[in-house]
C-alpha positions as CSV (number, residue, x, y, z in Angstrom):
1,M,36.4,22.1,43.4
2,S,35.1,21.8,39.6
3,E,34.2,25.2,38.2
4,Y,30.9,23.6,36.6
5,V,27.5,23.3,38.7
6,V,26.6,20.6,36.1
7,E,28.6,18.2,34.3
8,M,27.0,15.2,32.2
9,K,29.6,13.0,30.6
10,D,29.5,10.1,28.1
11,I,25.7,9.9,28.4
12,Q,23.8,7.2,26.6
13,K,20.1,7.2,26.1
14,S,17.9,4.7,24.1
15,F,14.1,4.7,23.5
16,G,13.4,1.1,22.2
17,S,15.6,0.8,18.9
18,V,16.1,4.6,18.7
19,K,19.3,5.9,20.2
20,A,18.3,9.4,21.2
21,V,21.7,10.4,22.9
22,K,24.9,8.6,21.8
23,N,27.9,10.3,23.5
24,G,26.0,13.2,25.3
25,F,28.3,15.8,27.0
26,F,27.4,19.2,28.7
27,T,28.9,21.5,31.2
28,A,27.4,24.7,32.7
29,K,29.0,27.2,35.2
30,K,27.2,29.3,38.0
31,G,26.0,32.5,36.6
32,E,26.1,32.0,32.9
33,I,23.8,31.5,30.2
34,H,24.3,28.4,28.4
35,S,22.5,27.5,24.9
36,L,22.1,24.0,23.9
37,I,21.3,24.1,20.2
38,G,20.8,21.3,17.4
39,E,18.2,20.2,14.8
40,N,15.0,18.7,16.1
41,G,15.9,15.0,16.8
42,A,19.4,16.0,17.5
43,G,19.0,15.0,21.3
44,K,19.2,18.3,23.1
45,S,15.6,18.0,24.8
46,T,16.5,14.7,26.1
47,M,19.9,15.6,27.5
48,M,18.2,18.2,29.6
49,K,15.2,15.8,30.6
50,L,17.7,13.4,31.7
51,L,19.5,16.3,34.0
52,F,15.7,17.0,35.3
53,G,15.5,13.2,36.1
54,M,12.5,12.6,33.8
55,Y,14.1,9.7,32.2
56,P,16.8,7.5,33.6
57,I,20.4,7.3,31.9
58,D,21.4,4.0,30.3
59,E,25.0,5.0,31.0
60,G,27.2,7.9,31.6
61,E,27.5,10.3,34.7
62,I,25.8,13.4,36.0
63,L,27.4,15.5,38.7
64,I,25.6,18.6,40.2
65,N,27.7,20.8,42.3
66,G,30.5,18.0,42.1
67,N,28.1,15.3,43.7
68,N,27.7,12.1,41.4
69,T,23.6,11.8,41.2
70,D,23.1,8.4,39.3
71,K,19.5,8.0,40.1
72,L,17.7,11.2,39.3
73,T,14.2,11.9,39.6
74,P,12.4,15.3,39.3
75,K,12.0,15.8,43.1
76,I,15.7,14.8,43.3
77,A,16.6,17.3,40.9
78,I,14.4,20.1,42.3
79,D,16.1,19.3,45.7
80,H,19.5,19.8,44.0
81,G,18.2,23.5,42.8
82,I,17.3,22.2,39.2
83,G,14.2,23.8,37.6
84,M,13.0,23.2,34.2
85,V,10.4,25.2,32.1
86,H,9.2,22.8,29.3
87,Q,7.9,23.9,25.8
88,E,4.2,22.4,26.5
89,F,3.7,24.6,29.8
90,M,2.7,22.5,33.0
91,L,-0.3,24.6,34.2
92,V,-3.9,24.0,35.2
93,G,-6.0,26.4,33.3
94,E,-8.8,26.8,35.7
95,L,-6.8,27.7,38.6
96,T,-5.3,31.3,39.1
97,V,-1.8,32.3,38.5
98,L,-1.1,32.3,42.3
99,E,-2.6,28.8,42.9
100,N,-0.5,27.4,40.1
101,I,2.6,28.9,41.4
102,I,2.1,27.3,44.8
103,L,0.8,24.0,43.7
104,G,2.1,21.1,45.7
105,F,4.2,23.8,47.7
106,E,1.2,25.5,49.6
107,P,2.1,27.4,52.8
108,Q,-0.3,26.5,55.6
109,K,-2.1,28.6,58.3
110,G,-3.5,26.1,60.6
111,L,-5.4,23.7,58.3
112,K,-5.9,26.2,55.4
113,I,-3.7,27.6,52.8
114,D,-2.0,30.8,53.7
115,F,-2.5,32.6,50.5
116,D,-1.5,36.1,52.1
117,A,2.0,34.7,52.9
118,A,2.2,33.0,49.1
119,K,1.4,36.3,47.5
120,K,3.9,38.2,49.7
121,E,6.6,35.6,48.7
122,V,5.6,35.5,44.9
123,K,5.8,39.4,44.9
124,K,9.4,39.1,45.9
125,Y,10.4,37.4,42.7
126,I,8.2,39.6,40.5
127,E,9.9,42.8,41.8
128,Q,13.3,41.2,41.9
129,Y,13.3,40.1,38.3
130,H,10.9,42.3,37.0
131,M,8.3,40.0,35.8
132,D,4.9,41.3,34.8
133,I,2.1,38.8,36.0
134,Q,-1.6,38.9,37.2
135,L,-1.7,36.8,40.2
136,E,-5.5,36.6,40.5
137,K,-6.4,35.8,36.9
138,K,-6.9,32.2,35.8
139,V,-4.1,30.9,33.7
140,N,-6.8,30.1,30.7
141,Q,-7.4,34.2,30.6
142,I,-3.4,35.2,30.5
143,S,-1.0,35.6,27.4
144,V,1.5,32.7,26.4
145,G,4.3,35.1,27.7
146,E,2.7,35.6,30.9
147,A,2.2,31.9,31.2
148,Q,5.8,31.3,30.7
149,R,6.7,33.8,33.4
150,V,4.6,32.0,35.8
151,E,6.5,28.9,35.1
152,I,9.8,30.4,35.8
153,I,8.6,31.8,39.0
154,K,7.3,28.4,40.0
155,T,10.8,27.2,39.4
156,L,12.2,30.0,41.8
157,M,9.8,29.2,44.4
158,R,11.1,25.7,44.7
159,G,14.5,27.1,45.0
160,A,16.1,26.6,41.5
161,E,19.5,27.9,41.0
162,I,19.8,26.1,37.6
163,I,17.0,26.7,35.2
164,I,16.4,24.8,32.1
165,L,14.3,26.6,29.2
166,D,13.2,24.2,26.5
167,E,12.8,26.3,23.2
168,P,11.4,29.1,25.2
169,T,10.7,31.6,22.4
170,A,9.1,29.0,20.2
171,V,5.3,30.4,21.0
172,L,6.5,34.0,21.8
173,T,6.1,37.2,19.8
174,P,9.3,39.1,19.3
175,Q,8.1,41.5,21.6
176,E,7.5,38.6,24.4
177,A,10.9,37.2,23.5
178,Q,12.7,40.5,24.2
179,H,10.7,40.6,27.7
180,L,12.2,37.2,28.4
181,F,15.7,38.1,27.6
182,K,15.6,40.9,29.9
183,I,14.1,38.6,32.7
184,L,17.0,35.9,31.8
185,M,19.7,38.7,32.2
186,N,18.3,39.7,35.5
187,L,18.4,36.0,36.6
188,K,22.1,36.0,35.5
189,K,22.9,39.0,37.7
190,D,21.6,37.3,40.6
191,H,24.0,34.1,39.9
192,K,21.5,31.8,38.6
193,T,22.6,29.3,35.9
194,I,20.3,29.4,32.6
195,V,20.6,26.5,30.1
196,F,18.6,28.0,26.9
197,I,17.6,25.2,24.4
198,S,17.0,26.8,21.2
199,H,17.4,26.5,17.3
200,K,17.1,30.2,16.7
201,L,20.6,31.2,16.0
202,N,20.1,35.1,16.2
203,E,18.6,34.5,19.7
204,V,21.5,32.3,20.9
205,M,24.0,34.9,19.7
206,N,22.2,37.7,21.6
207,I,21.7,35.8,25.0
208,S,24.7,33.3,25.6
209,D,27.9,33.2,27.1
210,R,28.8,29.7,25.8
211,I,26.9,27.4,23.4
212,S,27.0,23.6,23.1
213,V,26.1,21.9,19.8
214,M,24.4,18.4,19.3
215,R,24.1,16.8,16.0
216,Q,21.9,13.4,15.6
217,G,22.4,12.4,19.3
218,Q,25.7,13.1,19.7
219,Y,27.8,16.0,21.3
220,I,29.8,18.1,18.7
221,D,31.4,21.2,20.6
222,T,31.3,23.9,22.8
223,V,32.2,27.2,22.0
224,E,32.4,30.8,23.5
225,K,29.8,33.3,21.9
226,G,32.6,35.7,21.0
227,N,34.5,33.1,19.0
228,T,31.8,32.0,16.8
229,S,29.3,33.1,14.3
230,P,25.5,32.0,13.0
231,L,27.3,30.6,10.0
232,E,29.8,28.4,11.8
233,L,27.1,27.3,14.4
234,T,24.9,26.3,11.3
235,K,27.8,24.3,10.0
236,L,28.3,22.6,13.6
237,M,24.4,21.9,13.7
238,I,23.6,20.6,10.4
239,G,27.1,19.6,9.0
240,R,26.7,22.1,5.8
241,E,25.8,25.5,5.1
242,V,22.0,26.4,5.3
243,F,20.5,29.0,3.1
244,L,17.4,30.6,4.6
245,N,17.1,33.5,2.2
246,I,15.0,32.1,-0.6
247,D,16.0,32.7,-4.3
248,K,12.6,34.5,-4.8
249,T,11.1,34.5,-8.2
250,Y,8.8,37.3,-9.4
251,S,6.4,36.5,-12.0
252,K,3.0,38.0,-13.1
253,A,0.4,36.4,-10.7
254,G,-2.7,34.6,-12.3
255,K,-6.1,34.9,-11.8
256,T,-7.6,35.3,-8.2
257,V,-7.9,32.0,-6.5
258,L,-9.0,33.3,-2.7
259,E,-11.2,36.1,-2.5
260,V,-12.2,37.3,1.0
261,E,-14.8,40.2,1.1
262,D,-16.1,42.0,4.0
263,V,-15.9,39.2,6.6
264,W,-16.8,39.2,10.1
265,I,-15.8,36.5,12.3
266,P,-16.5,36.0,16.2
267,S,-14.2,35.1,18.7
268,Q,-14.0,34.9,22.6
269,K,-11.5,37.3,22.8
270,E,-12.2,41.0,21.5
271,T,-9.0,41.6,20.1
272,S,-9.3,38.6,17.8
273,K,-12.7,39.5,16.1
274,I,-12.4,39.9,12.4
275,R,-14.2,43.1,11.6
276,G,-14.7,43.5,8.0
277,M,-11.9,42.2,6.2
278,S,-11.2,41.9,2.5
279,F,-8.3,40.6,0.7
280,H,-7.3,38.4,-2.2
281,V,-4.5,35.7,-3.2
282,N,-3.9,35.1,-7.0
283,E,-2.5,32.1,-8.6
284,G,1.5,31.8,-8.2
285,E,1.9,34.4,-5.7
286,I,2.6,34.3,-1.6
287,V,0.5,36.6,0.5
288,G,1.9,37.2,4.0
289,V,-0.2,37.9,6.8
290,A,1.9,39.8,9.6
291,G,0.4,40.6,12.9
292,I,1.1,40.0,16.6
293,D,-0.2,36.5,17.6
294,G,-3.7,36.9,18.8
295,N,-5.1,39.7,16.6
296,G,-7.3,37.5,14.4
297,Q,-4.9,35.3,12.5
298,S,-6.1,32.1,13.9
299,E,-9.6,33.0,13.6
300,L,-9.1,33.9,9.9
301,V,-7.5,30.6,8.8
302,E,-10.1,28.7,10.8
303,A,-12.8,30.4,8.8
304,I,-11.2,29.8,5.4
305,I,-11.0,26.0,6.3
306,G,-14.4,25.5,7.6
307,L,-13.5,25.4,11.4
308,R,-15.2,28.7,12.5
309,E,-18.5,30.3,11.7
310,V,-18.6,33.4,9.2
311,E,-21.0,35.7,10.7
312,K,-21.2,38.0,7.4
313,G,-19.2,38.2,4.2
314,S,-18.0,35.7,1.8
315,I,-14.8,33.8,1.3
316,K,-14.7,32.5,-2.4
317,L,-12.3,29.8,-3.6
318,S,-11.7,29.8,-7.4
319,G,-15.1,31.9,-7.5
320,K,-17.1,29.7,-5.3
321,N,-18.4,30.7,-1.7
322,I,-17.1,28.2,0.9
323,A,-18.0,30.3,3.9
324,N,-19.5,28.2,6.6
325,K,-18.9,24.9,4.5
326,K,-17.5,21.7,6.1
327,T,-14.0,21.2,5.9
328,R,-14.0,18.2,3.8
329,A,-16.1,20.0,1.1
330,I,-13.8,23.0,1.1
331,R,-10.6,20.7,0.8
332,K,-12.1,18.7,-2.3
333,S,-12.6,22.4,-3.7
334,G,-8.9,22.6,-4.1
335,L,-7.5,23.6,-0.4
336,S,-4.5,22.6,0.9
337,V,-3.6,23.3,4.7
338,I,-0.4,23.5,6.9
339,P,-2.3,24.1,10.2
340,E,-0.4,26.2,13.1
341,D,-0.8,23.3,15.4
342,R,0.6,20.4,13.9
343,N,-0.2,17.8,16.8
344,T,-4.0,18.7,17.2
345,Q,-4.9,19.5,13.6
346,G,-2.3,18.5,11.3
347,L,-1.4,14.8,12.4
348,N,-3.2,11.7,14.1
349,R,-0.2,11.1,16.4
350,E,-0.9,7.6,17.1
351,M,-1.0,6.6,13.3
352,S,2.2,5.7,11.3
353,I,4.1,8.3,9.0
354,A,2.9,6.5,5.9
355,D,-0.8,6.7,6.9
356,N,-0.4,10.4,8.0
357,L,1.2,11.2,4.6
358,A,-2.1,9.6,2.7
359,A,-4.5,10.7,5.5
360,V,-6.3,13.5,3.6
361,E,-6.7,11.5,0.3
362,M,-7.0,7.9,1.9
363,D,-10.7,7.6,0.4
364,R,-9.5,8.2,-3.3
365,V,-7.5,6.7,-6.0
366,P,-4.7,5.4,-5.7
367,Y,-4.9,4.8,-1.9
368,S,-8.3,3.1,-2.0
369,K,-10.4,1.1,-4.6
370,G,-14.0,0.8,-3.8
371,F,-14.2,-0.1,-0.2
372,M,-10.7,-1.5,0.0
373,I,-7.7,0.3,1.1
374,R,-4.4,-0.3,-1.2
375,Q,-1.8,-0.5,1.4
376,E,1.0,-0.9,-1.5
377,A,0.2,2.7,-2.7
378,I,0.4,4.0,0.8
379,V,3.7,2.5,1.2
380,Q,5.0,3.5,-2.0
381,N,3.8,7.1,-1.6
382,A,5.5,7.1,2.0
383,K,8.8,6.0,0.7
384,E,8.8,8.7,-2.1
385,K,8.0,11.6,0.3
386,V,10.2,10.6,3.3
387,E,13.0,10.6,0.6
388,A,12.0,13.7,-1.0
389,F,11.3,15.6,2.2
390,D,14.5,14.2,4.5
391,I,11.9,12.7,7.1
392,R,13.9,11.4,9.9
393,P,14.1,8.6,10.9
394,D,13.2,7.4,7.5
395,D,11.2,4.2,9.1
396,Y,7.5,5.4,7.7
397,N,5.9,2.6,10.0
398,L,6.8,4.6,13.1
399,P,4.0,6.5,14.8
400,T,4.3,10.4,14.1
401,S,4.2,10.7,18.1
402,S,7.9,9.4,17.8
403,L,9.2,12.1,15.6
404,S,11.0,15.4,16.6
405,G,9.0,18.7,15.9
406,G,10.7,19.4,12.9
407,N,10.3,16.0,11.3
408,A,6.6,16.0,12.4
409,Q,6.1,19.3,10.6
410,K,7.8,17.8,7.5
411,V,5.0,15.0,7.3
412,V,2.3,17.9,7.0
413,V,4.1,20.0,4.8
414,A,5.1,16.8,2.6
415,R,1.4,15.6,2.5
416,E,-0.2,19.1,1.8
417,V,2.3,20.8,-0.8
418,S,2.1,17.4,-2.8
419,M,-1.7,17.4,-3.5
420,D,-1.5,19.9,-6.4
421,N,-4.4,22.2,-5.1
422,K,-5.2,25.6,-6.0
423,L,-4.8,27.3,-2.6
424,L,-2.3,26.6,0.2
425,I,-2.8,27.9,3.7
426,A,0.5,27.9,5.7
427,A,-0.2,28.8,9.0
428,Q,2.9,29.3,11.1
429,P,4.7,26.5,9.0
430,T,8.0,27.0,10.8
431,R,7.4,27.5,14.4
432,G,9.2,25.3,16.6
433,V,11.3,23.6,14.1
434,D,15.1,23.7,13.4
435,I,16.9,25.6,11.0
436,G,17.4,22.7,8.6
437,A,13.6,22.3,8.5
438,I,13.1,25.8,8.3
439,E,15.2,25.5,5.1
440,S,13.3,22.8,3.6
441,I,10.0,24.0,4.5
442,R,10.6,27.7,3.0
443,N,11.8,25.9,-0.2
444,S,8.6,23.8,-0.6
445,L,6.2,26.8,-0.2
446,E,8.4,28.3,-2.8
447,K,8.0,25.6,-5.1
448,A,4.5,25.5,-4.7
449,K,4.2,29.1,-5.7
450,K,6.4,28.5,-8.9
451,E,3.8,25.7,-9.8
452,G,0.9,28.2,-9.7
453,T,-0.5,27.6,-6.4
454,A,-1.9,30.4,-4.4
455,V,-0.4,30.4,-1.0
456,L,-1.5,32.4,2.1
457,L,1.3,32.5,4.5
458,V,0.4,33.5,8.2
459,S,3.6,33.8,10.2
460,A,4.7,35.5,13.4
461,E,8.3,35.7,12.0
462,L,8.6,38.8,10.2
463,E,11.8,37.8,8.4
464,E,9.8,34.8,7.1
465,I,7.2,36.9,6.1
466,I,9.3,39.4,4.3
467,S,11.5,36.7,2.6
468,L,8.9,34.5,1.3
469,S,5.9,37.0,0.5
470,D,5.2,38.9,-2.8
471,R,2.7,41.1,-1.0
472,I,2.1,41.4,2.7
473,I,-1.1,42.5,4.6
474,V,-0.9,43.7,8.2
475,I,-3.6,42.8,11.0
476,H,-4.3,44.5,14.1
477,E,-7.3,43.6,16.5
478,G,-9.2,41.9,13.6
479,K,-8.6,44.7,10.9
480,I,-6.1,45.3,8.1
481,T,-3.9,48.4,8.9
482,G,-2.2,48.2,5.6
483,E,-0.8,46.1,2.5
484,M,2.4,46.6,0.7
485,P,4.8,44.8,-1.6
486,A,7.3,42.7,0.1
487,D,10.2,44.6,-1.5
488,E,8.8,47.7,0.5
489,A,8.6,46.0,3.8
490,N,10.9,46.1,6.5
491,E,10.5,45.4,10.3
492,N,9.9,49.1,11.2
493,N,6.9,49.8,8.9
494,L,5.4,46.2,9.4
495,G,6.0,46.8,13.4
496,L,4.1,50.1,13.3
497,L,1.3,48.6,11.6
498,M,1.4,45.6,13.9
499,M,0.7,48.1,16.7
500,G,-2.4,49.4,14.9
501,G,-0.5,52.4,13.5
502,T,-0.9,53.4,9.5
503,H,1.6,53.9,6.7
504,E,1.4,57.8,7.4
């Protein structure tokens, strides 16, 4: 009998002309945490969607508990004890947590749903694996971390022995990620098999037993955690060494570009209302905004770029008050934006890469003349940016919906940092992207700073904030709890401020 509960051999999968997986190989043992890593577009999510039956394989072999399964569907995968928690949660916001967990598998009492029996069953999993969820709340009222725990319980309720987690920490705070890791270790103790898809090497080294690496659709190697290092994994993933520590330049900042004065900004959540915030960003400096997600970062960015009302106070861009102005007018005043959600705010996913790269300036020279769009200028711009920012694949006629997360983010970054504007807002610029794209994006922000742009960096990654920023402000529940030079910052003093503490 095989030692593996999952075996995937010689897997091939194409989507049209794009070969997503060329020679996929993966195995998993009972009761292990096996990480599958690689750049965005490496094929790791596709491999696991094939295992879950979301796509049919073109060629190859999948064995579950030694049994060949040539025609997998999600239902057949669930029947074989496989569950998958997707990066985009599959929950209904208007239903309660309990209703979401039992949806499609409702216990019956006569002609009615037996909610008491359902609650009793769900509570077993909550207690056994130390999960903290509120069954009566609607999903749209809970945190991202709690929503993820709901998804995990859903898979367990359906009998999952093999649980696939696709980039599970991409949307979590450091505290929520640590909570997730404790849950995974409890699942492992109960002999569940965990497949952990990630590109965060510190997390992979923390949680894994074995690690498999994919690059450009191909299987590269499988290693024991104790026999490798982040540097070795990076080389396997990228094919070269990657340097995330930016060679930061320190130069005297110029005149003030962004000035936020006593700003009050509304929010549906009490903890995210901005209350009397003041700060500034100068030419040629990066000011980092640190804080736990949901403490007003999104509201602040939306107000600066014209997507949220300012109740009181002023937001000045080069001395001109832009509070409550239209986004189009603010952009023309010298604003570039890398939004925190590239799919809904940064890209038109149905448009081509070329059109997205020129989208913000499509009505200006050289992309248009009078009422005529100059396609040759759009194409030339795309050729230059695809090469300069290493956007893959390099077919700029493809829709951005066909790109991996990291390459889609590169399209947004390439467009925004190339506009030569006075102010660049970078909101979660590396969220959910791979290590190679992180390196590229961080270098782009540093380059913008060197060229005199004022950069406001909002990130949940403290290492990123410390590495890139010249100054750091910390916000908690809509207020600034502290400000310091980046070279005085560390995870301890920033973490204290993020929880509402003070320098003292």
